[in-house]
C-alpha positions as CSV (number, residue, x, y, z in Angstrom):
1,M,0.0,0.0,0.0
2,K,1.3,3.5,-0.9
3,K,1.9,5.9,1.9
4,N,1.2,9.6,2.1
5,S,3.3,10.9,5.0
6,Y,3.2,14.3,6.6
7,K,6.3,15.5,8.4
8,L,5.6,17.0,11.8
9,G,7.8,19.7,13.5
10,E,7.2,21.0,17.0
11,F,8.0,23.9,19.4
12,F,7.5,23.3,23.1
13,C,7.3,19.5,22.4
14,G,7.2,18.4,26.0
15,P,7.7,14.7,26.7
16,G,5.9,13.6,23.5
17,G,2.2,13.7,24.0
18,I,1.5,15.4,20.7
19,A,4.0,13.3,18.9
20,I,2.6,10.0,20.2
21,G,-0.9,11.1,19.1
22,A,0.5,12.0,15.7
23,K,2.3,8.6,15.3
24,K,-0.8,6.7,16.2
25,A,-3.1,8.6,13.9
26,K,-3.7,6.7,10.6
27,Y,-6.2,6.9,7.8
28,T,-6.5,4.6,4.8
29,D,-8.9,4.7,1.9
30,G,-7.9,1.2,0.9
31,K,-5.2,2.4,-1.5
32,I,-3.2,4.9,0.4
33,M,-2.1,5.0,4.0
34,H,-2.1,8.6,5.3
35,E,0.2,9.1,8.3
36,I,2.1,11.7,10.3
37,L,5.8,11.3,11.1
38,P,7.4,13.4,13.9
39,T,10.7,14.6,12.4
40,W,12.0,17.4,14.5
41,A,11.2,19.1,17.8
42,S,12.4,21.7,20.3
43,D,12.0,22.4,24.1
44,Y,14.0,24.3,26.6
45,D,14.0,21.6,29.3
46,K,16.8,19.0,29.0
47,D,14.9,16.1,30.8
48,T,11.9,16.7,28.5
49,C,14.1,16.6,25.4
50,E,15.7,13.3,26.7
51,T,12.3,11.8,27.3
52,Y,11.2,12.9,23.8
53,A,14.3,11.6,22.1
54,R,14.2,8.2,23.8
55,N,10.5,7.5,23.3
56,I,9.8,9.1,19.9
57,H,13.0,8.4,18.1
58,D,14.5,5.6,20.2
59,Q,17.8,7.5,20.6
60,N,19.3,9.5,23.4
61,L,19.4,13.2,23.2
62,E,23.1,13.4,22.1
63,E,22.4,11.0,19.2
64,S,19.4,13.0,18.1
65,K,20.7,16.6,18.6
66,S,20.6,17.3,14.8
67,Y,16.7,17.2,14.9
68,I,15.8,17.6,18.6
69,F,16.8,21.1,19.6
70,H,17.4,21.6,23.4
71,N,17.1,25.4,23.5
72,D,15.0,28.3,24.5
73,V,12.7,29.1,21.6
74,R,13.9,32.7,21.8
75,K,17.4,31.6,20.9
76,L,16.4,29.5,17.9
77,D,17.3,30.7,14.4
78,I,13.8,30.1,13.0
79,K,14.8,30.6,9.4
80,S,17.4,27.8,9.6
81,L,15.0,25.3,11.2
82,P,13.8,22.3,9.1
83,T,10.6,22.6,7.1
84,C,7.6,20.4,7.7
85,D,4.1,19.6,6.4
86,G,2.5,20.0,9.8
87,F,3.6,22.2,12.7
88,A,2.5,21.9,16.4
89,F,3.1,24.2,19.3
90,G,1.5,23.9,22.7
91,F,2.9,27.3,23.8
92,P,3.4,27.8,27.5
93,C,0.2,28.2,29.5
94,N,1.7,29.6,32.7
95,D,0.4,33.2,32.1
96,F,-3.0,32.1,30.8
97,S,-3.9,29.5,33.4
98,I,-6.6,30.6,35.8
99,V,-4.6,28.8,38.5
100,G,-1.6,31.2,38.1
101,E,-1.3,35.0,38.2
102,T,-3.1,35.3,34.8
103,K,-0.7,37.9,33.4
104,G,-1.5,36.8,29.9
105,L,0.5,38.6,27.2
106,N,2.0,40.8,29.9
107,G,3.8,37.9,31.6
108,K,7.1,36.2,30.9
109,F,5.7,33.3,29.0
110,G,2.6,34.8,27.4
111,P,4.4,36.3,24.4
112,L,6.1,33.0,23.5
113,Y,3.3,32.1,21.1
114,S,4.8,34.6,18.7
115,Y,7.7,32.3,17.9
116,G,5.2,29.8,16.6
117,V,3.7,32.5,14.5
118,N,7.1,33.4,13.2
119,Y,7.8,29.9,12.1
120,L,4.5,29.7,10.2
121,R,5.2,33.0,8.5
122,H,8.6,31.9,7.3
123,H,8.1,28.2,6.5
124,Q,4.4,28.1,5.6
125,P,3.6,24.5,6.4
126,K,0.4,23.0,5.1
127,W,-1.3,22.9,8.5
128,F,-0.6,23.6,12.2
129,I,-2.0,22.8,15.6
130,A,-1.7,25.2,18.5
131,E,-2.7,24.2,22.1
132,N,-3.3,26.1,25.3
133,V,-5.5,26.1,28.5
134,S,-9.1,27.2,28.4
135,G,-8.1,30.4,30.3
136,L,-6.5,31.7,27.1
137,S,-10.0,32.8,25.9
138,S,-10.5,35.2,28.8
139,S,-6.9,36.4,29.4
140,N,-6.3,40.1,29.1
141,Q,-10.1,40.6,28.9
142,G,-10.2,38.4,25.8
143,M,-7.7,40.5,23.9
144,A,-4.9,37.8,24.1
145,F,-7.0,35.2,22.3
146,K,-8.1,37.8,19.7
147,K,-4.5,38.9,19.1
148,I,-3.2,35.4,18.8
149,T,-5.8,34.2,16.4
150,E,-5.6,37.3,14.3
151,E,-1.8,36.8,13.9
152,L,-2.2,33.1,13.0
153,A,-4.8,33.9,10.4
154,Q,-2.7,36.7,8.9
155,S,0.1,34.2,8.5
156,G,-1.9,32.6,5.8
157,Y,-4.2,30.1,7.5
158,K,-7.9,29.3,7.8
159,L,-8.5,28.7,11.5
160,T,-10.9,26.4,13.4
161,T,-10.8,27.0,17.1
162,N,-12.5,24.8,19.7
163,L,-12.5,24.1,23.4
164,Y,-12.0,20.4,23.7
165,K,-13.1,18.5,26.8
166,F,-10.7,15.6,26.5
167,E,-12.8,13.4,28.7
168,D,-15.2,13.3,25.7
169,Y,-12.3,12.0,23.5
170,G,-11.1,9.0,25.4
171,V,-9.0,10.7,28.2
172,P,-10.0,9.6,31.7
173,Q,-9.4,13.1,33.0
174,A,-11.4,16.4,33.0
175,R,-8.9,18.3,30.9
176,H,-10.2,21.2,28.9
177,R,-7.9,22.8,26.3
178,I,-8.2,25.2,23.4
179,I,-7.0,23.7,20.2
180,I,-6.5,25.9,17.1
181,V,-6.2,24.0,13.8
182,G,-5.0,26.0,10.8
183,I,-4.9,24.9,7.2
184,H,-3.0,27.0,4.7
185,E,-5.5,29.1,2.8
186,S,-3.9,28.2,-0.6
187,L,-5.2,24.6,-0.1
188,N,-8.9,25.6,0.0
189,L,-9.6,23.1,2.7
190,E,-11.5,23.5,6.0
191,F,-10.9,21.5,9.2
192,K,-14.0,20.5,11.1
193,V,-14.1,19.7,14.8
194,P,-14.4,15.9,15.2
195,A,-17.4,14.7,17.2
196,P,-16.8,13.3,20.7
197,T,-15.8,9.7,20.8
198,H,-17.0,9.0,24.4
199,K,-19.9,10.1,26.5
200,Y,-19.3,11.5,29.9
201,G,-19.5,8.6,32.4
202,N,-18.0,6.0,30.0
203,L,-14.5,6.7,31.4
204,N,-13.3,6.6,35.0
205,C,-10.0,6.9,36.8
206,F,-10.3,3.6,38.5
207,D,-10.2,1.6,35.3
208,A,-7.4,3.9,33.9
209,I,-5.1,3.3,36.9
210,T,-5.9,-0.4,37.7
211,K,-6.5,-2.0,34.3
212,P,-4.1,-3.5,33.8
213,P,-2.5,-3.4,37.3
214,I,0.6,-1.3,37.8
215,T,3.2,-3.2,39.6
216,D,6.3,-2.0,41.5
217,D,8.6,-2.8,38.6
218,F,7.0,-0.2,36.3
219,Y,9.1,2.8,35.4
220,N,8.2,6.1,37.1
221,H,6.2,4.4,39.8
222,E,8.0,5.7,42.9
223,Y,5.8,6.5,45.8
224,T,5.9,9.8,47.6
225,K,6.7,9.6,51.3
226,Q,3.7,11.0,53.2
227,S,4.0,12.6,56.6
228,K,2.0,11.2,59.5
229,S,-0.3,14.2,59.5
230,V,-1.1,13.9,55.8
231,I,-1.9,10.2,56.2
232,E,-4.1,11.0,59.2
233,R,-5.9,13.7,57.2
234,L,-6.5,11.5,54.2
235,K,-8.1,8.9,56.4
236,Y,-11.1,11.3,56.9
237,I,-11.4,12.4,53.3
238,K,-13.9,10.5,51.2
239,P,-13.5,9.9,47.4
240,G,-14.1,13.1,45.6
241,D,-13.7,15.3,48.7
242,N,-10.8,17.6,49.6
243,A,-9.0,19.0,52.7
244,W,-12.2,20.9,53.7
245,S,-14.3,17.8,54.3
246,D,-16.6,18.2,57.3
247,D,-15.4,14.8,58.5
248,I,-11.8,16.1,59.2
249,P,-11.1,16.8,62.9
250,E,-10.3,20.3,63.9
251,S,-6.7,19.4,64.7
252,L,-6.1,18.2,61.1
253,R,-7.7,21.1,59.3
254,L,-5.7,23.4,57.2
255,N,-5.5,27.1,58.2
256,V,-6.3,28.4,54.7
257,K,-9.3,30.5,53.9
258,G,-11.4,30.7,50.7
259,A,-10.2,27.4,49.2
260,R,-13.1,25.0,49.9
261,L,-13.5,24.2,46.2
262,S,-9.8,23.6,45.5
263,N,-8.0,20.3,44.7
264,I,-5.9,20.5,47.8
265,Y,-5.7,16.9,49.2
266,K,-8.5,16.0,47.0
267,R,-9.1,12.3,46.5
268,L,-10.0,10.9,43.1
269,D,-13.6,9.7,42.7
270,P,-13.0,6.2,41.2
271,K,-16.4,6.4,39.4
272,K,-15.5,9.5,37.4
273,P,-12.7,10.9,35.2
274,A,-9.9,12.3,37.3
275,Y,-9.7,16.0,37.9
276,T,-6.9,17.8,35.9
277,V,-3.4,16.5,36.3
278,T,-1.0,19.4,37.0
279,G,2.8,19.6,36.9
280,S,3.6,21.7,39.9
281,G,2.4,22.8,43.3
282,G,3.2,22.3,46.9
283,G,1.7,20.1,49.6
284,G,-1.7,18.8,48.9
285,T,-1.6,19.3,45.1
286,H,-0.2,15.9,44.0
287,M,-3.5,14.2,43.4
288,Y,-4.6,11.5,45.9
289,H,-5.7,7.9,45.6
290,W,-9.4,7.2,46.2
291,S,-8.8,4.5,48.9
292,E,-5.0,4.4,49.7
293,N,-3.7,7.2,51.9
294,R,-1.2,8.5,49.5
295,A,-0.5,10.7,46.5
296,L,-0.5,9.2,43.0
297,T,2.7,8.1,41.5
298,N,4.0,9.6,38.2
299,R,3.1,6.4,36.4
300,E,-0.5,6.6,37.6
301,R,-0.6,10.3,36.5
302,A,0.8,9.2,33.2
303,R,-2.0,6.7,32.9
304,L,-4.5,9.5,33.4
305,Q,-2.8,11.4,30.7
306,T,-3.1,8.3,28.4
307,F,0.7,7.8,28.0
308,P,1.5,4.1,27.2
309,D,3.2,2.2,30.0
310,D,6.4,1.8,28.0
311,H,6.8,5.5,27.7
312,V,9.7,6.2,30.1
313,F,10.1,9.7,31.6
314,F,13.7,10.8,32.4
315,G,14.8,13.0,35.2
316,S,14.1,13.4,38.9
317,K,10.7,12.5,40.3
318,E,9.7,16.2,40.4
319,S,11.0,16.7,36.9
320,V,8.9,13.8,35.7
321,R,5.9,15.1,37.6
322,K,6.3,18.4,35.7
323,Q,6.6,16.6,32.3
324,V,3.5,14.5,32.9
325,G,1.4,17.4,34.1
326,M,2.4,19.8,31.3
327,A,1.8,17.3,28.5
328,V,-1.0,17.0,26.0
329,P,-2.9,13.7,26.2
330,P,-1.9,11.5,23.3
331,V,-5.3,9.8,22.9
332,G,-7.1,13.1,22.6
333,M,-4.6,14.4,20.1
334,Q,-4.9,11.2,18.0
335,V,-8.5,12.0,17.3
336,I,-7.6,15.5,16.1
337,F,-4.8,14.3,14.0
338,E,-6.9,11.6,12.3
339,A,-9.5,14.3,11.5
340,I,-6.7,16.4,9.8
341,L,-5.7,13.3,7.8
342,K,-9.3,12.8,6.7
343,T,-9.6,16.4,5.8
344,F,-6.6,16.3,3.5
345,A,-7.8,12.9,2.0
346,G,-11.2,14.4,1.2
347,Q,-13.0,12.0,3.6
348,N,-16.1,13.0,5.5
349,Y,-16.3,12.3,9.3
350,E,-18.7,13.0,12.1
351,T,-18.3,16.6,13.3
352,I,-19.7,19.2,15.7
353,E,-19.8,23.0,15.6
354,P,-16.8,24.8,17.2
355,K,-17.3,26.1,20.7
356,L,-15.2,29.2,20.3
């Protein structure tokens, strides 16, 4: 069977969530196999680049330095970077997340989207995917989202923007992300938002973490040492509740006001998708098992992010936690990439109207 392969390049590649989704995406019309091949990538974090190199290209970072660029995007010579058919950039969300200081375009990380725009303007790939948190739409009173989409469109692309709820696309986690898909206007094609593949309630974190069982010999499955007070506090927290449960004795309550709806020491509800996996935060933010009095391991978090068990993360335990939490779920991205392949192959698929 003939193959029609699209070369993929990435900024802010992370540990490979987008790349795995791309590699798994396939479409065949019986005569031609349409596929996406990750060819080059860039990220500023060395551990992340090592993880990407080992898992996506089966080489270490030193062996793959000619196409995996460990560098700050602001220091890259964009004009000299390789060309590609498809370009992906999940630009940093720190300044757009509602959990942070919400500085938006006025923050340190907010303006970094512009380097993705510069790549598009110079190299003009056939299509691109940009990803960020749902808070992007309201950042800077909505002006950030407007400015970013205007610059992307002015680069020569017809845009389709949507707020994806990844739990509707096979991810056992309530993770809501804005995905912008652009197809070069010269191609006269339009991307349509793929219809959800799962109904809410069909996925739960219990199945994701326990089927198949994770054993002690799995990579990245180190347990966090819990203090006696944390263990005692967790004993009083029911699945789905947090550190403000009415069942917790006064002596174990936290002296923090105005956070009753937070995820601090929140246990998973095994009957529902997990709440959002994050990559940073102090005590009480590590996600907690529904019945065992402990935080989740990185391998369990990776399961919730839909990384395969043979995807090994490199670096310290905290570095791995950051990589897992900042990643894009491969299973959700596979659905979007397959919709792109079908769009270019002229194949209809079930769609919904965009939500942005």
